Each structure stands twice: as C-alpha cells, then as structure tokens.
DSSP file (Angstrom, degrees, kcal/mol; ACC not computed):
  #  RESIDUE AA STRUCTURE BP1 BP2  ACC     N-H-->O    O-->H-N    N-H-->O    O-->H-N    TCO  KAPPA ALPHA  PHI   PSI    X-CA   Y-CA   Z-CA
    1    1 A M              0   0    0      0, 0.0     2,-0.2     0, 0.0     0, 0.0   0.000 360.0 360.0 360.0 143.3  180.3   62.9  130.0
    2    2 A T     >  -     0   0    0      1,-0.1     4,-1.1     0, 0.0     3,-0.3  -0.529 360.0-109.3-104.0 171.5  176.6   63.6  129.4
    3    3 A Q  H  > S+     0   0    0      1,-0.2     4,-2.1     2,-0.2     5,-0.2   0.850 116.6  62.8 -65.8 -34.1  174.5   66.6  129.9
    4    4 A A  H  > S+     0   0    0      1,-0.2     4,-3.0     2,-0.2     5,-0.3   0.864  96.7  58.7 -61.3 -36.4  172.7   64.8  132.8
    5    5 A F  H  > S+     0   0    0     -3,-0.3     4,-2.5     1,-0.2    -1,-0.2   0.933 107.9  44.8 -58.7 -46.4  176.0   64.7  134.7
    6    6 A Y  H  X S+     0   0    0     -4,-1.1     4,-2.2     2,-0.2    -1,-0.2   0.884 113.9  49.8 -66.6 -38.1  176.3   68.5  134.6
    7    7 A V  H  X S+     0   0    0     -4,-2.1     4,-2.3     2,-0.2    -2,-0.2   0.953 114.7  43.2 -65.2 -49.6  172.7   69.0  135.5
    8    8 A Y  H  X S+     0   0    0     -4,-3.0     4,-2.5     1,-0.2    -2,-0.2   0.875 113.5  52.5 -65.6 -37.1  172.9   66.6  138.5
    9    9 A A  H  X S+     0   0    0     -4,-2.5     4,-2.5    -5,-0.3    -1,-0.2   0.905 110.2  47.7 -65.2 -40.8  176.3   68.1  139.6
   10   10 A S  H  X S+     0   0    0     -4,-2.2     4,-2.4     2,-0.2    -2,-0.2   0.898 112.5  48.7 -69.6 -38.7  174.9   71.6  139.6
   11   11 A Y  H  X S+     0   0    0     -4,-2.3     4,-2.4     2,-0.2    -2,-0.2   0.912 112.4  49.5 -64.1 -41.3  171.8   70.6  141.5
   12   12 A G  H  X S+     0   0    0     -4,-2.5     4,-2.4     2,-0.2    -2,-0.2   0.914 111.4  48.1 -62.7 -43.5  174.0   68.7  144.0
   13   13 A F  H  X S+     0   0    0     -4,-2.5     4,-2.5     2,-0.2    -2,-0.2   0.912 111.7  49.9 -64.1 -42.5  176.3   71.7  144.4
   14   14 A A  H  X S+     0   0    0     -4,-2.4     4,-2.3     1,-0.2    -2,-0.2   0.898 111.7  48.7 -63.3 -40.0  173.3   74.1  144.9
   15   15 A A  H  X S+     0   0    0     -4,-2.4     4,-2.6     2,-0.2    -2,-0.2   0.908 110.9  50.9 -65.6 -41.5  171.9   71.7  147.5
   16   16 A L  H  X S+     0   0    0     -4,-2.4     4,-2.4     2,-0.2    -2,-0.2   0.918 111.6  46.7 -62.2 -44.4  175.3   71.5  149.3
   17   17 A V  H  X S+     0   0    0     -4,-2.5     4,-2.6     2,-0.2     5,-0.2   0.907 112.2  51.0 -64.7 -41.7  175.6   75.3  149.4
   18   18 A T  H  X S+     0   0    0     -4,-2.3     4,-2.2     1,-0.2    -2,-0.2   0.920 112.4  45.9 -62.1 -44.5  172.0   75.7  150.6
   19   19 A I  H  X S+     0   0    0     -4,-2.6     4,-2.6     2,-0.2    -2,-0.2   0.901 112.6  51.2 -64.7 -41.4  172.6   73.2  153.4
   20   20 A A  H  X S+     0   0    0     -4,-2.4     4,-2.5     2,-0.2    -2,-0.2   0.918 111.9  45.6 -64.1 -44.1  175.9   74.8  154.3
   21   21 A V  H  X S+     0   0    0     -4,-2.6     4,-2.4     2,-0.2    -1,-0.2   0.894 113.6  50.2 -67.3 -39.5  174.4   78.3  154.6
   22   22 A T  H  X S+     0   0    0     -4,-2.2     4,-2.2    -5,-0.2    -2,-0.2   0.931 113.1  45.6 -63.1 -45.8  171.4   77.0  156.6
   23   23 A A  H  X S+     0   0    0     -4,-2.6     4,-2.8     2,-0.2     5,-0.2   0.910 112.4  51.1 -64.3 -42.8  173.7   75.2  159.0
   24   24 A W  H  X S+     0   0    0     -4,-2.5     4,-2.5     1,-0.2     5,-0.2   0.915 111.1  48.2 -61.1 -43.9  176.0   78.2  159.3
   25   25 A T  H  X S+     0   0    0     -4,-2.4     4,-2.2     2,-0.2    -1,-0.2   0.903 112.9  48.2 -63.7 -41.9  173.0   80.4  160.1
   26   26 A W  H  X S+     0   0    0     -4,-2.2     4,-2.0     2,-0.2    -2,-0.2   0.928 113.9  45.6 -65.2 -46.5  171.7   78.0  162.7
   27   27 A V  H  X S+     0   0    0     -4,-2.8     4,-1.9     1,-0.2    -2,-0.2   0.907 114.2  48.8 -65.3 -41.9  175.0   77.6  164.5
   28   28 A D  H  X S+     0   0    0     -4,-2.5     4,-2.5    -5,-0.2    -1,-0.2   0.885 108.8  53.6 -66.5 -38.2  175.7   81.3  164.5
   29   29 A G  H  X S+     0   0    0     -4,-2.2     4,-2.2     1,-0.2    -1,-0.2   0.902 108.2  49.9 -62.4 -41.1  172.2   82.0  165.8
   30   30 A R  H  X S+     0   0    0     -4,-2.0     4,-2.0     2,-0.2    -1,-0.2   0.900 110.7  50.1 -63.9 -39.7  172.8   79.6  168.7
   31   31 A A  H  X S+     0   0    0     -4,-1.9     4,-2.3     2,-0.2    -2,-0.2   0.908 110.2  49.6 -65.5 -41.5  176.2   81.4  169.4
   32   32 A R  H  X S+     0   0    0     -4,-2.5     4,-2.6     1,-0.2    -1,-0.2   0.890 109.5  51.9 -65.3 -38.2  174.5   84.8  169.4
   33   33 A R  H  X S+     0   0    0     -4,-2.2     4,-2.3     2,-0.2    -1,-0.2   0.892 109.8  49.4 -64.8 -38.6  171.8   83.6  171.8
   34   34 A R  H  X S+     0   0    0     -4,-2.0     4,-2.2     2,-0.2    -2,-0.2   0.916 111.9  48.4 -64.5 -42.8  174.5   82.2  174.2
   35   35 A E  H  X S+     0   0    0     -4,-2.3     4,-2.4     2,-0.2    -2,-0.2   0.913 111.8  49.5 -62.6 -42.9  176.3   85.6  174.1
   36   36 A L  H  X S+     0   0    0     -4,-2.6     4,-2.7     1,-0.2     5,-0.2   0.906 110.2  50.3 -63.7 -41.8  173.1   87.5  174.7
   37   37 A A  H  X S+     0   0    0     -4,-2.3     4,-2.3     1,-0.2    -1,-0.2   0.896 110.5  50.2 -63.3 -39.7  172.3   85.3  177.7
   38   38 A A  H  X S+     0   0    0     -4,-2.2     4,-1.3     2,-0.2    -2,-0.2   0.905 111.9  47.5 -65.7 -40.9  175.8   85.8  179.1
   39   39 A L  H  <>S+     0   0    0     -4,-2.4     5,-2.3     2,-0.2    -2,-0.2   0.924 113.1  47.6 -65.3 -44.3  175.5   89.6  178.7
   40   40 A E  H ><5S+     0   0    0     -4,-2.7     3,-1.2     1,-0.2    -2,-0.2   0.862 109.2  54.1 -66.7 -34.8  172.0   89.6  180.3
   41   41 A A  H 3<5S+     0   0    0     -4,-2.3    -1,-0.2     1,-0.3    -2,-0.2   0.814 105.7  54.9 -66.7 -28.7  173.2   87.4  183.2
   42   42 A G  T 3<5S-     0   0    0     -4,-1.3    -1,-0.3    -3,-0.2    -2,-0.2   0.429 127.5 -98.9 -84.2   1.2  176.0   90.0  183.7
   43   43 A G  T < 5S+     0   0    0     -3,-1.2     2,-0.5     1,-0.3    -3,-0.2   0.399  81.4 131.2 100.4  -2.8  173.5   92.8  184.1
   44   44 A I      < -     0   0    0     -5,-2.3    -1,-0.3    -6,-0.2     2,-0.3  -0.745  38.4-165.5 -87.0 126.1  173.7   94.2  180.6
   45   45 A R        -     0   0    0     -2,-0.5     2,-0.2    -3,-0.1     5,-0.1  -0.744  21.9-106.9-111.3 158.1  170.2   94.7  179.1
   46   46 A R    >   -     0   0    0     -2,-0.3     3,-1.3     1,-0.1    -1,-0.0  -0.550  22.4-129.4 -78.4 146.8  169.0   95.4  175.6
   47   47 A R  G >  S+     0   0    0      1,-0.3     3,-0.7    -2,-0.2    -1,-0.1   0.816 108.6  61.0 -65.3 -29.6  167.7   98.9  174.8
   48   48 A S  G 3  S+     0   0    0      1,-0.3    -1,-0.3     2,-0.0    -2,-0.0   0.605  94.9  65.3 -73.3  -9.6  164.6   97.3  173.3
   49   49 A A  G <  S+     0   0    0     -3,-1.3    -1,-0.3     2,-0.0    -2,-0.1  -0.203  71.9 152.2-105.8  40.8  163.7   95.8  176.7
   50   50 A R    <   -     0   0    0     -3,-0.7    -3,-0.0     1,-0.1     2,-0.0  -0.375  52.4-101.2 -68.2 148.0  163.2   99.1  178.6
   51   51 A P    >   -     0   0    0      0, 0.0     3,-1.3     0, 0.0    -1,-0.1  -0.346  27.8-118.9 -66.1 154.3  160.9   99.1  181.5
   52   52 A K  T 3  S+     0   0    0      1,-0.3     5,-0.1    -3,-0.1    -2,-0.1   0.732 110.0  58.2 -70.0 -21.9  157.4  100.5  180.9
   53   53 A D  T 3  S+     0   0    0      2,-0.0    -1,-0.3     4,-0.0     2,-0.1   0.156  77.9 133.0 -93.7  20.3  157.8  103.3  183.4
   54   54 A S    X   -     0   0    0     -3,-1.3     3,-0.8     1,-0.1     2,-0.2  -0.375  63.1-103.9 -72.1 151.8  160.8  104.8  181.7
   55   55 A V  T 3  S+     0   0    0      1,-0.2    -1,-0.1     2,-0.1    -2,-0.0  -0.507  99.3  21.6 -76.3 138.7  161.0  108.5  181.2
   56   56 A G  T 3  S+     0   0    0     -2,-0.2    -1,-0.2     1,-0.1    -2,-0.1   0.765  73.1 134.5  80.6  25.6  160.3  109.8  177.7
   57   57 A D  S <  S-     0   0    0     -3,-0.8    -2,-0.1    -5,-0.1    -1,-0.1   0.445  76.0-109.9 -88.2   2.2  158.4  106.8  176.4
   58   58 A G              0   0    0      1,-0.0    -3,-0.1     0, 0.0    -1,-0.0   0.550 360.0 360.0  88.9   7.3  155.8  109.0  174.8
   59   59 A E              0   0    0      0, 0.0    -1,-0.0     0, 0.0     0, 0.0   0.415 360.0 360.0-113.5 360.0  152.9  108.2  177.1
C-alpha cells in the first residue's frame, strides 16, 4: 500500500461524513417543518409569532 492510498481513503471518508451530516440535517429540517406545520394547523402558535397588538410588547 502506498501513501496515496491512505490520503485518498481519508479524503473519501471525510467526504462521506460531510455528505452524511448534510443529508441528515436536510432530512431532519424537513421533518421539523412538517411537525411545525401540523402544530400550527392544530392551533398551536409559536411564541415568536405574537400579534402586534399584544399587551406588554414595549410600545
């Protein structure tokens, strides 16, 4: 085995891990968006989406 084998193998492994983490993040983000849409459809709202006329907003 040559030194080039180890270099190419390590680059390949790093690329595989990078692709796997990117794919995992993308799939998980889609799942969270679906969950959020289901919650909002059920009437549950995010605290950051308060109406502008809410009491105690500092204005």
